[in-house]
C-alpha positions as CSV (number, residue, x, y, z in Angstrom):
1,X,-4.7,18.5,-11.4
2,X,-8.1,17.3,-10.4
3,X,-8.9,16.7,-6.7
4,X,-11.9,14.3,-5.5
5,X,-12.9,14.3,-2.2
6,X,-15.1,11.5,-1.2
7,X,-17.1,10.7,2.2
8,X,-16.0,8.5,4.2
9,X,-17.9,5.0,4.4
10,X,-16.1,3.1,6.7
11,X,-18.8,2.3,9.9
12,X,-19.8,5.6,12.0
13,X,-16.7,7.5,10.0
14,X,-18.1,11.3,10.2
15,X,-14.6,12.8,9.5
16,X,-13.5,13.9,6.2
17,X,-10.3,14.6,4.0
18,X,-10.4,18.2,3.7
19,X,-12.4,20.9,5.5
20,X,-13.9,23.8,3.3
21,X,-10.2,26.2,4.3
22,X,-8.3,23.4,2.2
23,X,-10.9,23.4,-0.7
24,X,-10.1,26.9,-1.1
25,X,-6.6,26.6,-0.9
26,X,-6.7,24.4,-3.7
27,X,-9.0,26.1,-6.3
28,X,-6.7,29.1,-5.5
29,X,-4.0,27.0,-6.4
30,X,-5.6,26.6,-9.8
31,X,-6.9,22.9,-9.5
32,X,-10.0,21.9,-9.6
33,X,-11.9,19.8,-6.4
34,X,-14.9,18.0,-6.8
35,X,-16.8,17.2,-3.8
36,X,-19.5,14.2,-2.6
37,X,-22.8,15.4,-1.9
38,X,-22.7,15.4,2.1
39,X,-18.9,14.4,2.1
40,X,-18.5,16.9,5.4
41,X,-22.1,17.2,7.0
42,X,-20.5,14.4,9.6
43,X,-17.7,17.3,10.6
44,X,-20.2,20.4,10.3
45,X,-19.1,21.6,6.8
46,X,-22.5,21.6,5.1
47,X,-22.2,21.5,1.1
48,X,-22.3,25.2,0.5
49,X,-19.5,26.1,2.6
50,X,-17.1,23.8,-0.1
51,X,-19.1,25.7,-3.0
52,X,-18.5,28.9,-1.6
53,X,-14.6,27.6,-1.6
54,X,-14.9,26.7,-5.6
55,X,-15.5,23.0,-5.2
56,X,-18.1,21.6,-7.9
57,X,-20.5,19.0,-5.8
58,X,-21.0,15.7,-7.7
59,X,-23.9,13.3,-6.6
60,X,-22.0,9.9,-6.2
61,X,-18.5,8.5,-5.0
62,X,-18.6,6.9,-8.6
63,X,-18.4,10.9,-9.7
64,X,-15.8,11.6,-7.2
65,X,-13.4,8.8,-7.8
66,X,-14.1,8.7,-11.8
67,X,-12.9,12.8,-11.9
68,X,-9.8,12.9,-9.5
69,X,-6.5,12.3,-10.6
70,X,-5.9,12.5,-6.5
71,X,-8.1,11.2,-4.2
72,X,-7.9,12.8,-0.5
73,X,-9.1,10.6,2.2
74,X,-9.2,10.1,5.9
75,X,-9.1,6.3,6.1
76,X,-8.1,3.3,4.0
77,X,-10.3,2.3,1.2
78,X,-12.7,-0.6,2.2
79,X,-14.1,-3.2,-0.7
80,X,-16.7,-1.2,-1.7
81,X,-14.3,1.1,-3.1
82,X,-11.7,-1.1,-4.9
83,X,-13.5,-0.8,-7.8
84,X,-13.3,2.8,-8.1
85,X,-9.5,3.0,-8.5
86,X,-8.0,3.0,-11.3
87,X,-4.7,2.8,-12.7
88,X,-2.3,6.5,-12.1
89,X,-4.5,7.8,-9.6
90,X,-2.8,9.2,-6.8
91,X,-4.3,8.2,-3.3
92,X,-3.1,10.4,-0.5
93,X,-4.9,8.4,2.6
94,X,-4.1,6.8,5.8
95,X,-3.5,3.5,4.6
96,X,-1.9,1.1,7.3
97,X,-1.5,-1.5,4.8
98,X,1.0,-4.1,7.3
99,X,-2.8,-6.2,8.4
100,X,-4.4,-5.6,5.4
101,X,-3.3,-8.0,2.6
102,X,-6.6,-7.7,0.2
103,X,-6.1,-3.7,0.0
104,X,-2.4,-4.2,-0.7
105,X,-3.0,-6.7,-3.7
106,X,-6.0,-4.4,-5.2
107,X,-3.9,-1.1,-5.0
108,X,-1.2,-3.2,-6.9
109,X,-3.0,-4.6,-9.0
110,X,-4.8,-1.2,-10.6
111,X,-1.5,0.4,-10.5
112,X,-2.3,2.9,-8.0
113,X,0.1,5.3,-6.4
114,X,-0.9,4.6,-2.8
115,X,0.8,7.5,-0.5
116,X,0.1,6.7,3.2
117,X,-0.2,9.7,5.9
118,X,1.2,7.4,8.3
119,X,4.7,6.6,7.0
120,X,5.5,10.3,6.0
121,X,8.5,11.9,8.0
122,X,9.6,15.2,8.4
123,X,13.5,16.7,8.7
124,X,13.4,14.7,12.5
125,X,12.7,11.9,11.6
126,X,8.9,12.4,12.7
127,X,5.6,11.8,11.2
128,X,3.6,14.8,11.3
129,X,0.7,13.2,9.4
130,X,0.1,10.2,11.8
131,X,0.4,12.9,14.7
132,X,-3.0,14.9,15.0
133,X,-4.9,11.4,14.8
134,X,-2.4,10.2,17.4
135,X,-2.8,13.0,19.7
136,X,-6.5,12.7,19.4
137,X,-6.6,8.5,19.6
138,X,-4.8,9.1,22.9
139,X,-6.5,11.8,24.3
140,X,-10.1,9.1,23.6
141,X,-7.8,6.2,24.7
142,X,-8.9,7.1,28.5
143,X,-11.8,9.0,28.3
144,X,-13.2,5.2,26.6
145,X,-11.7,3.5,28.8
146,X,-13.3,5.6,31.4
147,X,-16.7,5.3,30.5
148,X,-16.2,1.1,29.5
149,X,-15.0,1.0,33.3
150,X,-18.3,2.0,34.7
151,X,-20.3,-1.2,35.8
152,X,-22.8,-0.6,33.6
153,X,-20.8,-0.7,30.5
154,X,-19.5,-3.6,31.4
155,X,-16.0,-2.5,33.6
156,X,-15.1,-3.4,36.9
157,X,-17.2,-0.2,38.3
158,X,-13.9,1.9,39.0
159,X,-13.6,5.6,39.5
160,X,-9.7,6.2,37.6
161,X,-9.2,9.2,40.0
162,X,-11.0,7.7,43.1
163,X,-12.0,9.2,45.9
164,X,-11.0,10.8,49.3
165,X,-10.0,7.9,51.2
166,X,-10.1,5.4,48.3
167,X,-7.1,4.6,45.7
168,X,-7.5,5.5,42.8
169,X,-8.2,3.4,38.9
170,X,-4.5,2.1,38.2
171,X,-3.7,2.6,34.6
172,X,-1.1,1.1,32.7
173,X,0.2,2.4,28.6
174,X,2.3,0.4,26.7
175,X,4.0,2.7,24.3
176,X,6.2,5.9,25.6
177,X,5.0,8.0,22.1
178,X,2.6,10.2,21.3
179,X,-0.3,7.9,21.9
180,X,0.8,7.3,24.9
181,X,2.0,10.7,26.3
182,X,-1.3,12.2,25.7
183,X,-3.1,9.0,27.2
184,X,-1.0,9.9,30.0
185,X,-1.4,13.6,29.9
186,X,-5.3,12.4,30.3
187,X,-5.2,9.8,33.1
188,X,-3.0,12.0,35.6
189,X,-5.5,14.6,35.0
190,X,-8.3,12.4,35.9
191,X,-6.2,11.8,39.5
192,X,-5.2,7.6,38.5
193,X,-2.3,6.0,39.4
194,X,-0.3,5.9,36.0
195,X,2.5,3.2,34.6
196,X,4.3,3.9,31.2
197,X,6.3,0.8,29.7
198,X,9.1,1.9,26.3
199,X,11.9,0.0,25.4
200,X,14.1,3.6,25.1
201,X,15.3,4.3,28.4
202,X,16.4,7.8,26.8
203,X,12.4,8.0,25.8
204,X,11.6,6.9,29.6
205,X,13.8,9.5,31.0
206,X,11.6,12.4,28.7
207,X,8.8,11.5,30.3
208,X,9.8,11.2,34.1
209,X,10.8,15.1,33.2
210,X,7.4,15.9,31.3
211,X,5.0,14.8,33.5
212,X,7.2,15.7,37.1
213,X,7.4,12.2,38.5
214,X,3.9,11.7,37.9
215,X,3.8,8.9,36.3
216,X,6.0,5.5,37.2
217,X,7.8,4.4,34.2
218,X,9.4,1.0,33.3
219,X,11.8,-0.2,30.6
220,X,10.0,-3.4,28.8
221,X,10.3,-6.8,29.1
222,X,7.7,-9.4,29.7
223,X,8.4,-9.9,33.1
224,X,7.8,-5.4,33.7
225,X,4.4,-6.2,31.5
226,X,3.0,-9.3,33.6
227,X,4.1,-7.5,36.9
228,X,2.6,-4.0,35.8
229,X,-1.3,-5.3,33.7
230,X,-1.8,-7.8,36.6
231,X,-2.8,-5.1,38.8
232,X,-4.4,-2.8,36.1
233,X,-7.8,-1.3,35.6
234,X,-6.8,0.4,32.2
235,X,-4.3,-1.0,29.9
236,X,-3.8,1.2,26.9
237,X,-1.4,-0.5,24.2
238,X,0.3,2.2,22.4
239,X,2.7,0.6,20.6
240,X,3.8,1.7,16.9
241,X,7.0,0.4,14.2
242,X,6.3,2.5,11.3
243,X,4.5,1.0,8.4
244,X,5.3,-2.5,9.9
245,X,2.7,-4.9,12.3
246,X,2.6,-4.0,16.0
247,X,4.5,-6.9,17.8
248,X,1.8,-8.7,20.1
249,X,2.9,-7.7,23.4
250,X,0.4,-9.3,26.1
251,X,-0.2,-12.6,25.3
252,X,-3.5,-14.4,25.8
253,X,-2.1,-16.0,29.2
254,X,-1.2,-12.9,30.3
255,X,-4.8,-11.8,29.9
256,X,-5.5,-14.1,32.6
257,X,-3.6,-12.1,35.5
258,X,-5.4,-9.4,35.2
259,X,-8.7,-8.4,36.7
260,X,-11.9,-9.2,35.7
261,X,-14.0,-6.5,34.5
262,X,-10.8,-4.7,33.6
263,X,-10.8,-2.8,30.1
264,X,-7.9,-2.7,27.3
265,X,-8.3,-0.3,24.8
266,X,-5.6,-1.2,21.4
267,X,-4.7,1.9,20.0
268,X,-2.7,-0.3,17.5
269,X,-5.3,-1.8,16.1
270,X,-4.7,0.3,12.9
271,X,-1.5,-2.2,12.7
272,X,-2.7,-5.6,13.8
273,X,-3.1,-4.4,17.6
274,X,-0.2,-5.0,20.0
275,X,-2.2,-7.5,21.9
276,X,-2.7,-11.2,20.8
277,X,-6.5,-11.0,21.0
278,X,-7.3,-8.0,20.0
279,X,-9.3,-8.2,16.6
280,X,-11.0,-4.6,15.2
281,X,-14.2,-3.5,16.1
282,X,-16.2,-0.3,15.3
283,X,-17.9,2.4,16.7
284,X,-21.0,0.4,16.1
285,X,-19.8,-2.6,17.7
286,X,-16.8,-1.8,20.0
287,X,-16.4,-4.2,22.2
288,X,-15.8,-7.5,23.2
289,X,-13.9,-9.9,26.1
290,X,-11.6,-12.1,25.8
291,X,-10.9,-14.4,29.9
292,X,-12.8,-12.2,31.4
293,X,-11.0,-8.8,30.2
294,X,-13.2,-6.0,28.4
295,X,-11.6,-5.3,24.4
296,X,-12.2,-2.0,23.1
297,X,-10.2,-2.4,20.0
298,X,-12.0,0.8,17.1
299,X,-10.1,0.8,14.3
300,X,-10.9,4.7,13.8
301,X,-11.7,6.1,17.0
302,X,-10.8,9.9,15.7
303,X,-14.1,9.7,13.9
304,X,-16.5,9.4,17.4
305,X,-15.3,13.4,17.2
306,X,-14.7,13.9,13.5
307,X,-14.7,18.1,13.7
308,X,-11.6,18.3,15.9
309,X,-9.9,15.4,14.3
310,X,-11.0,16.9,10.8
311,X,-9.3,20.2,11.6
312,X,-6.1,18.6,13.0
313,X,-6.0,16.4,10.0
314,X,-6.6,19.6,7.2
315,X,-4.0,21.2,9.2
316,X,-1.4,18.5,8.8
317,X,-2.2,17.1,5.0
318,X,-2.5,20.2,3.0
319,X,0.9,21.1,2.6
320,X,1.4,18.0,1.6
321,X,-1.2,17.4,-0.7
322,X,-1.1,21.0,-2.4
323,X,2.9,19.8,-2.9
324,X,1.6,16.8,-4.9
325,X,-1.2,18.6,-6.8
326,X,1.2,21.6,-7.6
327,X,4.6,19.7,-8.5
328,X,3.3,16.1,-9.5
329,X,4.2,12.8,-7.4
330,X,7.7,13.0,-9.0
331,X,9.1,15.7,-8.7
332,X,7.2,16.2,-5.2
333,X,9.1,13.1,-3.7
334,X,12.1,13.7,-5.3
335,X,12.4,17.0,-3.8
336,X,11.2,15.9,-0.3
337,X,12.5,12.1,0.8
338,X,10.3,12.4,4.0
339,X,7.5,12.4,1.5
340,X,8.7,10.1,-0.7
341,X,8.9,7.5,2.2
342,X,5.2,7.4,2.4
343,X,4.7,6.1,-1.0
344,X,3.6,2.3,-0.1
345,X,2.5,1.2,-3.9
346,X,3.8,2.7,-7.1
347,X,3.1,1.3,-10.6
348,X,1.7,-2.1,-9.4
349,X,4.9,-2.5,-7.0
350,X,5.0,-2.7,-3.0
351,X,7.5,0.3,-2.6
352,X,7.3,0.1,1.2
353,X,9.8,-2.5,2.7
354,X,8.1,-2.9,6.3
355,X,4.9,-3.5,4.8
356,X,6.3,-6.1,2.0
357,X,7.7,-8.0,5.3
358,X,4.8,-8.2,6.9
359,X,3.0,-9.9,4.0
360,X,5.8,-11.9,2.8
361,X,6.2,-9.7,-0.3
362,X,8.4,-8.8,-2.9
363,X,10.0,-4.9,-2.2
364,X,10.9,-2.7,-4.6
365,X,12.5,0.3,-4.1
366,X,10.5,3.5,-5.3
367,X,14.1,5.2,-6.9
368,X,14.4,2.4,-9.2
369,X,11.0,2.9,-10.3
370,X,11.3,6.2,-10.8
371,X,15.0,6.2,-12.6
372,X,13.0,3.6,-15.0
373,X,10.3,6.0,-15.9
374,X,12.9,8.7,-16.6
375,X,14.9,6.4,-18.4
376,X,12.1,5.3,-21.1
377,X,10.9,8.9,-21.1
378,X,14.3,10.4,-22.2
379,X,14.6,7.4,-25.1
């Protein structure tokens, strides 16, 4: 199979879909890899490293997309990339389609097989390709929040850890999954008072055991959220409904209860955000105020630490990418039901139910499409 590795073009996105070691794994397996020149420079990978791994370097993104049977990326395609996609091309990347109706439309019209990292599951039902970037974003959320709490950056002028004789800052984390857990680790490490809110009581029990009662855990309700955020210096949105738009758990009216200059970091922004006032921002223009609260809603947070992120992402995605290349999409998803769950679009149809529900579009089970292709082939 021909593998295309284009340069990411989102604002200040320095990650790349594969490390040179990942490229070597493909070429060792007999595949051809085409890499856009300078694609890896933001992550510290010079062109020469890809060439040594057996890749063919191409001058333009058009060339790479034109050659690739499978395109391996980090972020979802943006408008300049739509025309490069073609029928039956396999796109393997984060898609986050629920809040992106135009991208969904483009993938369907162009009959692209869109396999999304964030909806692939493993035998335990967890999200192995979302986890590494959730770990990065969770840890970054506290780092970023602490920075913007500084007065010259627009915040309240709070040191999260406090000092002897002065109370520490208060961090409220809404969501106790991977992002929330990693955020709590960082906040506790800084000495902050930490509250985690989640609707799953068993998960709250686990978090209480993990952190040895160094966090306060609250069962999620409107009342609990209102009470917690009314005293918060930093609020982190860490809510995930797999493949679907995030629920709006903090309304504009609730923001009025939060102290002026508090910081809100919405890690759920890729799925539309879990705050009513969320809209996606960029690394070039990362913040804005609503009701006196500073919002940081950058949709590609891990892009700020690309070297760490690219290594972590390739570690997770490479086995699946190789499986797709070695077996082809249809055989690979038949042998791995978790990988089947990653297919969001196929043959011009929307094949992930949560996205269809979010956008009020028709959902088509992937099995029916694959069985139809097999039946035609046998005839």
